[in-house]
TIVEXRO-150020 format. One record per residue (C-alpha): x, y, z; residue number from 1. Coordinates in Angstrom, 1 decimal, always signed. Layout:
BEGIN
c1  c2  c3  pos
X  Y  Z  NUM
...
//
This chain:
BEGIN
c1  c2  c3  pos
+321.9  +29.5  +299.7  1
+322.7  +26.3  +301.6  2
+322.0  +26.1  +305.1  3
+324.5  +25.5  +308.1  4
+323.0  +21.5  +307.6  5
+325.4  +19.4  +309.7  6
+324.2  +21.2  +312.8  7
+322.2  +18.3  +313.9  8
+323.5  +15.1  +312.7  9
+326.1  +14.3  +315.3  10
+325.4  +11.4  +317.2  11
+323.6  +10.0  +313.7  12
+326.7  +9.8  +312.2  13
+329.5  +8.0  +313.9  14
+330.4  +10.7  +316.7  15
+329.3  +9.2  +319.8  16
+330.9  +11.3  +322.6  17
+328.6  +13.5  +324.5  18
+331.5  +16.4  +324.6  19
+331.9  +15.8  +320.6  20
+328.6  +16.3  +320.1  21
+328.3  +19.5  +322.4  22
+331.4  +20.7  +320.8  23
+330.0  +20.3  +317.5  24
+326.6  +21.5  +318.0  25
+328.5  +24.8  +319.6  26
+330.6  +25.4  +316.6  27
+327.6  +25.1  +314.0  28
+325.2  +27.4  +316.4  29
+328.0  +29.5  +315.8  30
+328.4  +29.3  +311.8  31
+324.7  +30.1  +312.4  32
+325.2  +33.0  +313.6  33
+327.4  +34.1  +311.1  34
+325.1  +33.0  +308.1  35
+322.2  +35.1  +310.0  36
+324.9  +38.1  +311.0  37
+324.0  +37.5  +314.5  38
+327.1  +38.0  +317.1  39
+325.8  +35.9  +319.5  40
+324.0  +32.6  +318.7  41
+322.0  +32.4  +321.7  42
+320.1  +34.9  +320.0  43
+319.2  +33.0  +316.8  44
+315.4  +32.7  +317.2  45
+313.3  +29.1  +317.7  46
+311.8  +28.9  +314.7  47
+315.9  +29.3  +313.1  48
+316.7  +26.0  +315.0  49
+314.1  +24.2  +314.1  50
+314.0  +25.0  +310.6  51
+317.8  +24.6  +310.2  52
+317.4  +20.9  +312.2  53
+314.6  +19.6  +310.5  54
+316.4  +20.9  +307.1  55
+319.4  +18.8  +308.5  56
+317.8  +16.1  +309.6  57
+316.0  +15.8  +305.9  58
+318.4  +16.3  +303.7  59
+321.1  +14.2  +305.4  60
+319.2  +11.4  +307.0  61
+316.2  +10.9  +304.7  62
+316.7  +7.6  +302.5  63
+315.8  +10.0  +299.2  64
+319.0  +12.3  +300.0  65
+316.6  +15.3  +298.3  66
+317.8  +18.4  +298.6  67
+315.7  +21.1  +299.9  68
+315.9  +23.2  +297.1  69
+313.5  +25.3  +295.0  70
+312.3  +22.2  +292.9  71
+310.9  +20.7  +296.4  72
+310.1  +24.0  +297.5  73
+307.2  +24.5  +295.0  74
+305.6  +20.9  +295.7  75
+306.0  +21.9  +299.4  76
+304.1  +25.0  +298.3  77
+301.2  +23.2  +296.7  78
+300.8  +21.2  +299.5  79
+300.7  +23.8  +302.3  80
+298.0  +25.3  +300.0  81
+296.2  +21.7  +300.2  82
+296.4  +21.7  +303.9  83
+295.3  +25.4  +304.8  84
+291.9  +25.0  +302.3  85
+291.4  +21.8  +300.9  86
+287.9  +22.5  +300.5  87
+288.6  +25.8  +298.6  88
+286.2  +27.1  +300.8  89
+287.7  +30.0  +302.0  90
+290.4  +31.7  +300.2  91
+290.2  +33.4  +296.5  92
+292.1  +33.3  +293.5  93
+293.6  +36.5  +294.5  94
+294.5  +35.2  +297.7  95
+296.3  +32.1  +296.1  96
+298.1  +34.5  +293.9  97
+299.4  +36.6  +296.2  98
+300.9  +33.5  +298.3  99
+302.6  +32.6  +294.9  100
+305.5  +34.8  +295.5  101
+306.3  +32.4  +298.1  102
+306.3  +29.3  +296.2  103
+310.2  +29.1  +295.6  104
+311.4  +30.6  +299.2  105
+310.1  +27.8  +301.5  106
+313.8  +26.3  +301.5  107
+315.1  +29.9  +302.5  108
+312.6  +30.7  +304.6  109
+313.0  +27.6  +306.7  110
+316.8  +28.5  +306.8  111
+316.2  +32.2  +307.9  112
+313.5  +31.4  +310.1  113
+311.5  +34.0  +308.6  114
+308.7  +32.0  +307.6  115
+306.9  +34.8  +306.0  116
+304.5  +32.3  +303.9  117
+302.9  +31.0  +306.9  118
+302.1  +34.2  +308.6  119
+300.8  +36.0  +305.3  120
+298.9  +32.8  +304.6  121
+297.7  +32.3  +307.9  122
+296.6  +36.5  +308.4  123
+294.6  +36.2  +304.9  124
+293.1  +32.5  +305.9  125
+291.8  +34.2  +309.1  126
+290.4  +37.4  +307.6  127
+288.7  +35.1  +304.7  128
+287.4  +33.0  +307.9  129
+285.7  +35.2  +309.6  130
+283.6  +36.8  +306.6  131
+282.7  +33.1  +306.1  132
+281.9  +32.8  +309.4  133
+279.6  +36.1  +309.6  134
+277.8  +34.8  +306.5  135
+277.0  +31.3  +307.3  136
+275.4  +32.3  +310.4  137
+273.5  +35.2  +309.1  138
+272.2  +32.5  +306.2  139
+271.2  +29.9  +308.6  140
+268.7  +32.2  +310.4  141
+266.4  +31.6  +307.2  142
+264.8  +28.5  +305.7  143
+266.3  +27.1  +302.8  144
+264.7  +25.5  +299.7  145
+265.3  +21.9  +299.9  146
+263.1  +21.5  +296.4  147
+265.7  +23.3  +294.3  148
+267.1  +21.4  +291.8  149
+270.9  +22.0  +291.8  150
+274.2  +19.9  +291.9  151
+276.9  +20.1  +294.1  152
+280.6  +18.8  +293.3  153
+281.8  +16.8  +296.3  154
+285.1  +16.0  +295.2  155
+287.6  +19.1  +296.3  156
+290.0  +18.0  +293.9  157
+287.5  +19.1  +291.2  158
+286.9  +22.3  +292.9  159
+288.8  +25.4  +291.8  160
+288.9  +28.5  +293.7  161
+286.6  +31.3  +292.9  162
+287.4  +34.7  +292.2  163
+284.9  +36.5  +293.9  164
+283.6  +36.7  +297.5  165
+279.9  +36.3  +295.5  166
+280.8  +32.8  +294.2  167
+282.2  +31.7  +297.5  168
+279.0  +32.9  +299.4  169
+277.3  +30.4  +296.6  170
+279.5  +27.9  +296.9  171
+279.0  +28.0  +300.6  172
+274.8  +27.7  +299.9  173
+275.4  +24.5  +298.6  174
+277.6  +23.2  +301.7  175
+274.6  +24.4  +304.3  176
+272.1  +22.6  +302.2  177
+274.1  +19.5  +301.7  178
+274.6  +19.6  +305.9  179
+270.9  +20.6  +306.3  180
+269.8  +17.7  +304.3  181
+271.4  +15.0  +305.3  182
+270.5  +16.1  +309.2  183
+267.0  +16.4  +307.7  184
+267.2  +12.5  +306.7  185
+268.2  +11.4  +310.0  186
+265.4  +13.3  +311.7  187
+262.7  +11.8  +309.2  188
+264.7  +8.3  +309.5  189
+264.1  +8.7  +313.2  190
+260.4  +9.0  +313.3  191
+259.8  +6.6  +310.2  192
+262.5  +4.1  +311.1  193
+263.0  +1.6  +308.1  194
+261.5  -2.1  +308.7  195
+264.7  -3.7  +306.8  196
+267.0  -2.4  +309.6  197
+268.2  -4.9  +312.1  198
+267.5  -2.9  +315.0  199
+263.9  -1.4  +313.5  200
+262.5  -3.0  +316.9  201
+264.7  -0.5  +319.0  202
+264.3  +2.3  +316.5  203
+260.9  +2.3  +316.5  204
+260.8  +2.5  +320.6  205
+262.3  +6.0  +320.1  206
+259.9  +6.9  +317.5  207
+258.2  +10.4  +318.5  208
+254.3  +10.6  +319.6  209
+254.0  +13.8  +317.3  210
+255.7  +13.6  +313.8  211
+256.9  +16.9  +312.7  212
+255.9  +18.6  +309.4  213
+258.2  +19.3  +306.4  214
+258.8  +23.0  +308.0  215
+259.7  +21.8  +311.4  216
+262.3  +19.2  +310.2  217
+263.8  +21.6  +307.8  218
+263.6  +24.3  +310.9  219
+265.1  +21.1  +313.6  220
+268.1  +20.5  +311.0  221
+269.1  +24.0  +310.3  222
+269.5  +24.6  +313.9  223
+271.5  +21.4  +314.3  224
+273.7  +22.4  +311.8  225
+273.9  +26.3  +313.3  226
+275.1  +24.5  +316.6  227
+277.7  +22.1  +314.2  228
+279.1  +25.7  +312.7  229
+279.2  +27.1  +316.1  230
+281.5  +24.7  +317.2  231
+283.7  +24.2  +313.8  232
+284.2  +28.0  +313.8  233
+285.0  +27.8  +317.4  234
+287.8  +25.7  +316.9  235
+289.1  +27.8  +313.9  236
+289.2  +30.4  +316.0  237
+291.5  +28.4  +318.5  238
+294.1  +27.6  +316.2  239
+297.1  +28.9  +316.8  240
+300.6  +29.7  +315.7  241
+301.6  +25.8  +316.8  242
+298.8  +24.8  +314.0  243
+300.2  +27.3  +311.7  244
+303.7  +25.6  +312.3  245
+302.1  +22.0  +311.8  246
+300.9  +22.9  +308.6  247
+303.7  +24.6  +307.7  248
+306.7  +22.4  +308.6  249
+304.5  +19.1  +307.4  250
+304.2  +20.3  +303.7  251
+307.5  +20.1  +303.6  252
+308.4  +17.0  +305.4  253
+305.2  +15.5  +303.1  254
+306.8  +15.9  +299.9  255
+309.8  +14.0  +300.9  256
+307.4  +10.8  +301.4  257
+303.9  +9.9  +303.1  258
+305.3  +8.3  +306.3  259
+308.0  +11.5  +306.9  260
+306.2  +13.7  +309.8  261
+307.2  +16.3  +311.8  262
+305.7  +16.0  +315.6  263
+304.8  +19.2  +317.6  264
+305.5  +18.7  +320.9  265
+302.4  +18.0  +321.8  266
+302.2  +15.5  +319.2  267
+305.8  +14.1  +320.2  268
+303.7  +13.7  +323.9  269
+300.7  +11.6  +321.9  270
+303.7  +9.3  +320.0  271
+305.0  +8.3  +323.2  272
+302.1  +7.5  +324.9  273
+301.4  +5.5  +321.7  274
+304.7  +3.9  +321.9  275
+304.2  +2.9  +325.4  276
+301.6  +0.2  +324.3  277
+299.1  +1.8  +326.7  278
+296.4  +2.2  +324.6  279
+292.8  +3.4  +325.8  280
+290.1  +4.5  +323.7  281
+288.4  +2.8  +320.6  282
+291.5  +1.4  +319.3  283
+291.7  +2.8  +315.9  284
+294.4  +4.3  +314.2  285
+293.5  +7.1  +312.4  286
+294.8  +9.9  +309.7  287
+293.9  +13.3  +308.0  288
+292.2  +13.5  +304.6  289
+291.7  +16.8  +303.1  290
+288.6  +18.0  +305.3  291
+288.2  +14.7  +306.4  292
+289.2  +12.3  +309.5  293
+289.8  +8.4  +308.2  294
+290.1  +5.4  +309.8  295
+293.5  +3.7  +309.0  296
+293.5  +0.4  +310.7  297
+291.9  -1.2  +313.3  298
+293.8  -2.4  +316.6  299
+293.3  -6.1  +317.0  300
+291.8  -6.6  +320.4  301
+290.3  -3.2  +320.9  302
+287.2  -1.9  +321.6  303
+286.9  -1.3  +317.7  304
+288.3  -4.5  +316.9  305
+285.7  -6.3  +319.0  306
+282.5  -4.2  +317.9  307
+283.4  -5.5  +314.3  308
+281.5  -2.5  +313.0  309
+283.7  +0.4  +312.5  310
+286.2  -0.6  +309.5  311
+289.8  +0.9  +307.6  312
+288.6  +3.6  +305.1  313
+285.5  +4.7  +306.9  314
+285.6  +8.5  +307.3  315
+284.2  +10.3  +310.7  316
+281.9  +12.5  +310.5  317
+280.9  +13.1  +314.0  318
+282.0  +12.5  +317.6  319
+279.2  +12.4  +320.4  320
+279.9  +11.6  +324.0  321
+277.1  +9.0  +325.2  322
+273.8  +10.6  +324.8  323
+275.1  +14.4  +324.3  324
+274.7  +16.0  +320.7  325
+277.4  +15.3  +318.3  326
+280.0  +17.4  +317.5  327
+281.4  +17.5  +313.4  328
+284.6  +16.7  +313.0  329
+284.9  +17.6  +309.2  330
+287.5  +20.3  +308.6  331
+288.6  +19.4  +312.1  332
+292.3  +18.4  +313.2  333
+293.5  +15.3  +313.6  334
+294.7  +16.3  +317.1  335
+291.5  +17.9  +318.1  336
+289.5  +15.1  +316.7  337
+291.6  +12.6  +318.5  338
+291.0  +14.0  +322.0  339
+287.3  +13.9  +321.3  340
+287.5  +10.4  +320.5  341
+289.9  +9.4  +323.1  342
+288.3  +8.7  +326.7  343
+288.2  +6.6  +329.9  344
+287.6  +3.2  +329.7  345
+283.7  +2.4  +330.1  346
+282.8  +5.5  +328.8  347
+280.8  +5.5  +325.5  348
+281.3  +7.4  +322.0  349
+279.5  +7.7  +319.0  350
+280.8  +7.9  +315.7  351
+278.5  +9.0  +312.9  352
+280.7  +7.2  +309.7  353
+280.0  +7.0  +306.2  354
+281.3  +4.1  +305.3  355
+283.2  +3.7  +301.3  356
+279.5  +2.5  +299.7  357
+278.5  +6.4  +301.2  358
+276.1  +4.8  +303.1  359
+276.2  +6.7  +306.3  360
+275.9  +4.9  +309.9  361
+276.3  +5.7  +313.8  362
+278.3  +3.5  +315.7  363
+278.3  +3.3  +319.2  364
+281.5  +1.8  +321.1  365
+282.5  +1.4  +324.9  366
+285.8  +2.5  +325.4  367
+288.3  +0.3  +326.4  368
+292.1  -0.5  +327.2  369
+293.2  -3.2  +324.5  370
+293.3  -6.7  +325.4  371
+296.6  -7.4  +324.2  372
+295.0  -11.4  +324.5  373
+293.0  -10.4  +321.6  374
+296.1  -9.7  +319.5  375
+298.3  -12.9  +319.8  376
+298.2  -15.4  +317.3  377
+294.9  -17.5  +317.2  378
+295.1  -20.9  +315.3  379
+292.4  -23.9  +314.7  380
+291.8  -26.5  +312.2  381
+289.6  -25.7  +309.2  382
+288.6  -28.7  +307.1  383
+286.3  -29.0  +304.0  384
+282.9  -31.3  +304.9  385
+283.4  -34.6  +303.4  386
+287.2  -34.8  +303.5  387
+289.5  -36.4  +305.4  388
+292.2  -33.7  +305.2  389
+293.0  -31.5  +307.7  390
+294.2  -28.0  +307.6  391
+296.0  -25.8  +310.6  392
+294.5  -22.3  +310.1  393
+296.9  -19.6  +311.6  394
+296.1  -15.9  +312.2  395
+298.8  -13.3  +313.1  396
+297.5  -9.8  +313.7  397
+300.6  -8.2  +314.0  398
+304.1  -9.0  +314.6  399
+304.0  -8.7  +318.3  400
+307.0  -8.4  +320.7  401
+307.9  -6.4  +324.1  402
+311.1  -4.8  +323.4  403
+311.3  -4.0  +327.5  404
+311.1  -7.4  +328.5  405
+313.3  -10.2  +326.7  406
+311.4  -12.7  +328.2  407
+308.0  -11.3  +327.5  408
+305.4  -12.7  +325.0  409
+306.3  -12.5  +321.6  410
+304.6  -13.5  +317.8  411
+307.1  -16.3  +316.9  412
+307.0  -17.8  +319.8  413
+303.3  -17.9  +319.9  414
+303.2  -19.0  +316.4  415
+305.9  -22.3  +317.3  416
+303.3  -23.5  +319.9  417
+300.6  -22.8  +317.7  418
+302.5  -25.2  +314.7  419
+303.3  -27.7  +317.4  420
+299.8  -28.2  +318.6  421
+298.5  -28.5  +315.3  422
+300.9  -30.7  +314.1  423
+299.4  -33.6  +316.7  424
+296.3  -33.9  +315.0  425
+298.5  -34.8  +311.9  426
+297.4  -31.7  +309.6  427
+298.2  -31.9  +306.0  428
+299.0  -28.4  +305.5  429
+299.0  -25.0  +307.1  430
+296.8  -21.4  +306.3  431
+298.9  -18.8  +307.5  432
+296.7  -15.6  +307.6  433
+298.6  -12.3  +307.1  434
+295.3  -10.0  +306.0  435
+295.1  -6.8  +307.4  436
+298.6  -7.2  +309.4  437
+300.4  -3.9  +309.4  438
+303.5  -5.1  +310.2  439
+305.4  -4.7  +313.5  440
+309.0  -5.9  +315.0  441
+311.4  -6.7  +312.3  442
+313.0  -9.4  +313.9  443
+309.5  -11.8  +313.6  444
+309.3  -11.5  +310.1  445
+312.6  -13.0  +310.0  446
+312.2  -15.4  +312.7  447
+308.9  -16.8  +311.7  448
+309.7  -17.1  +307.8  449
+312.6  -19.4  +309.7  450
+310.1  -21.6  +311.1  451
+309.5  -23.1  +307.5  452
+312.3  -23.0  +305.8  453
+316.0  -24.7  +306.9  454
+317.7  -21.3  +306.7  455
+319.2  -18.4  +304.3  456
+318.1  -14.9  +303.7  457
+315.1  -13.4  +304.1  458
+315.6  -9.7  +303.8  459
+317.7  -6.7  +302.4  460
+317.7  -3.8  +304.1  461
+318.9  -0.7  +302.4  462
+320.2  +2.3  +304.1  463
+320.0  +6.3  +303.1  464
+323.8  +6.0  +302.8  465
+323.3  +3.0  +300.1  466
+324.7  +0.4  +302.4  467
+323.1  -2.9  +301.8  468
+322.3  -5.4  +304.8  469
+320.9  -9.2  +304.7  470
+319.1  -10.2  +307.2  471
+318.9  -13.8  +307.9  472
+317.4  -17.2  +309.4  473
+320.2  -19.0  +311.1  474
+318.5  -21.5  +312.6  475
+318.5  -24.9  +310.4  476
+315.7  -26.4  +312.3  477
+312.1  -26.6  +310.7  478
+309.3  -26.3  +312.6  479
+306.9  -27.1  +309.3  480
+307.3  -28.8  +306.1  481
+304.4  -29.3  +304.4  482
+302.1  -27.4  +302.1  483
+301.6  -23.6  +303.1  484
+299.4  -21.5  +301.9  485
+299.9  -17.5  +303.3  486
+296.8  -14.8  +302.5  487
+297.6  -11.6  +302.3  488
+295.4  -8.4  +301.0  489
+296.0  -4.7  +300.5  490
+296.3  -4.0  +304.4  491
+299.2  -6.5  +304.8  492
+302.5  -4.4  +305.2  493
+305.7  -3.9  +306.2  494
+306.7  -6.8  +308.1  495
+303.7  -9.3  +306.6  496
+304.8  -8.5  +303.2  497
+308.5  -9.4  +304.0  498
+307.1  -12.7  +305.6  499
+304.9  -13.5  +302.6  500
+308.0  -12.2  +300.0  501
+310.5  -14.4  +301.3  502
+308.2  -17.7  +301.2  503
+307.1  -16.9  +297.5  504
+311.1  -16.1  +296.7  505
+311.8  -19.8  +297.8  506
+308.8  -21.3  +296.4  507
+307.8  -22.4  +299.9  508
+304.4  -21.2  +300.0  509
+301.4  -20.3  +297.6  510
+300.4  -16.6  +298.4  511
+296.8  -16.2  +298.1  512
+294.7  -12.9  +298.1  513
+293.5  -9.7  +296.4  514
+295.5  -7.8  +293.7  515
+298.3  -6.7  +295.9  516
+299.8  -6.1  +299.1  517
+300.0  -2.6  +300.6  518
+303.7  -1.7  +299.4  519
+304.9  -0.4  +302.9  520
+308.6  -1.2  +302.2  521
+309.8  +1.6  +304.4  522
+311.4  +1.7  +307.6  523
+310.9  +5.0  +309.9  524
+313.1  +6.2  +312.6  525
+312.1  +9.0  +315.2  526
+314.2  +12.0  +315.7  527
+313.6  +13.8  +319.6  528
+314.5  +17.3  +318.2  529
+315.6  +18.7  +321.5  530
+318.6  +15.9  +321.4  531
+320.2  +17.4  +318.8  532
+319.9  +21.6  +319.4  533
+323.0  +23.0  +320.1  534
+323.2  +24.1  +324.0  535
+322.5  +28.0  +323.5  536
+319.2  +27.0  +321.8  537
+318.0  +24.3  +324.3  538
+316.7  +26.5  +326.4  539
+314.0  +27.1  +323.6  540
+312.9  +23.6  +324.3  541
+310.7  +21.7  +323.3  542
+311.3  +21.2  +319.8  543
+309.2  +18.2  +319.1  544
+310.2  +15.0  +317.4  545
+310.5  +13.9  +313.3  546
+309.7  +11.1  +311.9  547
+311.7  +10.1  +309.1  548
+311.8  +7.3  +306.2  549
+315.9  +5.8  +306.5  550
+315.8  +2.4  +305.2  551
+313.8  +0.6  +302.6  552
+313.0  -3.2  +302.5  553
+314.2  -5.4  +299.5  554
+313.2  -8.9  +298.6  555
+315.5  -11.6  +298.2  556
+315.1  -12.0  +295.0  557
+315.9  -7.5  +294.8  558
+312.9  -6.3  +294.4  559
+311.4  -3.8  +296.7  560
+308.3  -4.6  +298.6  561
+307.6  -0.8  +298.4  562
+305.1  +0.8  +296.3  563
+304.4  -2.1  +294.1  564
+303.7  -4.9  +297.6  565
+303.7  -8.5  +297.0  566
+301.8  -9.6  +294.3  567
+299.8  -13.2  +295.2  568
+300.2  -16.2  +293.1  569
+296.6  -16.8  +292.8  570
+294.5  -13.3  +292.6  571
+291.1  -13.5  +293.9  572
+288.3  -10.7  +293.7  573
+289.4  -8.2  +296.2  574
+286.9  -7.6  +298.7  575
+288.6  -3.8  +299.3  576
+289.2  -3.5  +295.0  577
+287.1  -0.6  +295.0  578
+289.5  +1.0  +297.2  579
+292.5  +3.5  +296.5  580
+294.5  +2.3  +299.2  581
+298.0  +1.1  +299.4  582
+301.3  +2.9  +298.9  583
+301.2  +3.4  +295.2  584
+297.6  +5.6  +295.5  585
+299.5  +8.1  +298.4  586
+301.4  +11.3  +296.9  587
+304.8  +11.2  +297.4  588
+305.5  +7.7  +298.0  589
+309.2  +6.0  +297.5  590
+309.2  +4.8  +294.3  591
+310.0  +1.0  +293.2  592
+312.9  -0.1  +292.9  593
+315.2  -3.3  +292.5  594
+318.9  -4.1  +293.7  595
+321.0  -7.5  +293.3  596
+319.2  -10.5  +294.8  597
+321.0  -12.8  +297.0  598
+321.5  -16.6  +296.7  599
+319.4  -18.8  +298.4  600
+318.4  -22.3  +298.0  601
+314.9  -23.1  +296.9  602
+312.7  -25.3  +298.8  603
+313.1  -28.6  +297.2  604
+310.7  -31.1  +299.1  605
+307.5  -30.0  +297.0  606
+307.2  -27.9  +294.2  607
+303.5  -25.9  +293.2  608
+302.1  -26.2  +289.4  609
+301.0  -23.0  +289.7  610
+299.7  -23.1  +286.7  611
+297.1  -25.7  +287.5  612
+296.2  -24.2  +291.2  613
+295.1  -20.8  +289.1  614
+293.2  -22.5  +286.4  615
+291.0  -24.6  +288.8  616
+291.0  -21.3  +291.0  617
+289.5  -19.4  +288.3  618
+286.7  -22.0  +287.5  619
+285.8  -21.9  +290.9  620
+285.5  -18.7  +291.5  621
+283.5  -17.9  +288.4  622
+280.8  -19.7  +289.9  623
+281.4  -18.6  +293.6  624
+278.5  -16.6  +294.5  625
+280.2  -15.0  +297.5  626
+283.2  -14.0  +294.7  627
+280.3  -13.0  +292.4  628
+278.7  -10.3  +295.4  629
+282.2  -9.1  +295.5  630
+282.7  -8.5  +291.7  631
+279.6  -6.9  +291.5  632
+280.3  -4.9  +295.0  633
+283.9  -3.3  +293.4  634
+282.4  -3.0  +289.6  635
+279.0  -0.9  +291.9  636
+281.9  +1.1  +293.8  637
+283.8  +2.2  +291.0  638
+280.9  +3.5  +288.9  639
+280.0  +5.3  +292.3  640
+283.2  +6.8  +292.5  641
+283.1  +8.4  +289.4  642
+280.2  +10.8  +290.3  643
+281.9  +13.6  +291.4  644
+278.5  +15.8  +292.8  645
+275.2  +15.1  +294.6  646
+272.2  +16.5  +293.8  647
+270.7  +18.9  +296.8  648
+267.1  +18.3  +296.0  649
+265.2  +16.5  +299.1  650
+263.2  +14.0  +296.8  651
+266.4  +12.8  +295.3  652
+269.0  +13.2  +298.2  653
+266.2  +10.7  +299.9  654
+265.9  +8.4  +296.8  655
+269.7  +8.1  +296.7  656
+270.2  +7.3  +300.3  657
+267.7  +4.9  +300.2  658
+269.2  +3.1  +297.0  659
+272.8  +3.0  +299.0  660
+271.3  +1.6  +301.8  661
+269.3  -1.4  +299.7  662
+272.7  -1.9  +297.5  663
+274.9  -1.9  +300.7  664
+272.7  -4.6  +301.9  665
+272.2  -6.9  +298.6  666
+276.1  -7.0  +298.0  667
+276.7  -7.6  +302.2  668
+278.4  -10.9  +302.7  669
+276.9  -12.8  +305.8  670
+275.9  -16.4  +304.9  671
+277.5  -19.4  +306.7  672
+279.2  -21.9  +304.7  673
+277.8  -25.2  +306.6  674
+280.5  -27.2  +304.1  675
+283.5  -25.6  +305.9  676
+283.9  -26.8  +309.4  677
+286.0  -25.2  +312.2  678
+287.5  -27.2  +314.9  679
+288.5  -26.1  +318.4  680
+291.8  -27.8  +319.3  681
+292.1  -26.0  +322.3  682
+289.1  -27.5  +323.7  683
+289.3  -25.0  +326.8  684
+286.3  -24.8  +329.1  685
+286.4  -21.4  +329.9  686
+283.5  -19.4  +328.8  687
+285.6  -16.6  +327.6  688
+287.3  -18.9  +325.3  689
+284.5  -20.6  +324.2  690
+283.1  -17.2  +323.2  691
+286.0  -16.1  +321.0  692
+286.5  -19.3  +319.3  693
+282.3  -19.3  +318.2  694
+283.4  -15.8  +316.7  695
+286.3  -17.4  +314.8  696
+284.5  -19.8  +313.6  697
+281.8  -18.1  +312.3  698
+284.0  -15.5  +310.8  699
+286.0  -18.2  +309.0  700
+282.6  -19.7  +308.0  701
+281.3  -16.6  +306.3  702
+285.1  -16.0  +304.8  703
+284.5  -17.0  +301.3  704
+288.5  -16.4  +300.9  705
+289.0  -19.4  +303.5  706
+286.6  -21.1  +301.5  707
+288.7  -21.1  +298.1  708
+292.2  -21.6  +300.0  709
+290.8  -25.0  +301.2  710
+290.1  -26.1  +297.6  711
+293.7  -25.0  +296.8  712
+294.7  -27.0  +299.3  713
+292.6  -30.3  +298.1  714
+294.5  -29.6  +294.4  715
+297.9  -29.2  +296.5  716
+297.6  -32.1  +298.2  717
+296.2  -34.6  +295.9  718
//
């Protein structure tokens, strides 16, 4: 049965007057009442209004234009099961079997407001959670034998739901043993710090006078594990219907694409705070991935960015406030984890993280308000020692623009100013560094591209209704016309991909980087659901919001930047090559596609001999020890990824931990290259500015990609 889906499409499809919106909303509310056999529309439940509003927007506004039918319902069911028990640690096979009767009915339940799957699953889950809670605390009363040689499957995707409570308890025995081993290893290291650690002397001061025996360490680790699970189950038991709704509706939005998301009223408030630009905390964008909270991106200029220890793809395991006992955030919802991580300026938060290598590390961060100045364009001059040629270096961390202040600072004006300043030093080329640039203002991707070309199309934007708009650079002025290299990596996304793609299509720049950029070629809009609820239903507000994908980006040549991203002209060993990062690795990401190209005038001032540039680069890279380390690192990480289980034997666990630490140290790239010269064009006498330049100088001198970029420039201008 098709729902009364036009209920929420009023102001979005051409009817702008408030009177028309109210009239149509009232009419559709009556239709809803008729479909559901309710005489008075004001008697409809909040679930009915919410479900039909979401359904209408998803079916009619989302770029994919997919109907919410049985096929999509089955996918949403699978996603829902993952959301309620990703680790397969609570529900049994028989429970899943019971729920399967709903797998084709999610679309109908959203329409009629009878969310039977959600309510039945929640009841089942809470029953099982109580059973496991009782078992866990009884089990933790007794010592664990840490010398047993058993293995635990750490990859949840490789586990199956078990058939009996006994099997489930056996799985929990291994979960608990692994938790105890991790804590045991931490306490053991506290009383026996590694001399190879950079902060060994500091750790040495905290070594306890009396060292604990094995039995005492086991007991201390077990007691700490008990405290962790007390917090975990306290959080689980606090979950309410709002959390249930979050999981249910976002199981549906997820199968439309990874960036479409229902924001419950609390999340809508958080979103508004983020959009206001007032960031106070550690400055990291986080995402929920199964049972874990992962770092998606570090915000330039933030406390995390300045600390340089927390990185994208780190998994946050625990959060501690100053010197207080840390709270375990595994299996914690993102919203609750963020509340723990966020805090007032000047306070300390201690994050226990697991690096992609598997190494665990405690990172101390002093919370702060993001210093916007740190996220602005940075520029300097780089030069190879002994070479007379000089090159400008411009880093754009994000495409910033204050839309509330037309005279406010923006990245286009700052990039133009940087180019003007660099040109005074008679530079021979520019490197535009867009690595880790997650995007930002679309108009600035257009304007910045325009600084390097005469004029013409920059990007095509296709809407959900099929219409294509060509966004152009209309300014014939060229700010810089000498050789240009653009650096990207797999964290370069959205607007930064537009710039790289346009400059590549025009033949204006040589694109250099890892295998591909992120591949986020979609645009999202945020719809405040309260604005589209009929008058009869507004007494039930707030309804939250929907972030929905409505458009796709396409290059000048007609190819989408979605999914595939931008492939560099010169591909270098990818520091993050072992990570499954990027749109192509996200479930339900929209596919790559092609539309007609648009006419443009290729850059003719100089042509690049890509064949020669690639060949020369490959020869240099093969003999560069830093790139050799990167290749070894990629291979090592890939091999480790194949390991899907972990030994729960103490001796083997400690040996593995030691190996991880040693290997991470071996593969670290921290040597400064004295042949890379970084010149201070600003020559500021301000101490803070001098310190910032020193940091930038060291960063660039350690960077093998900058080293190779200088060599590519030498080939370009020779």
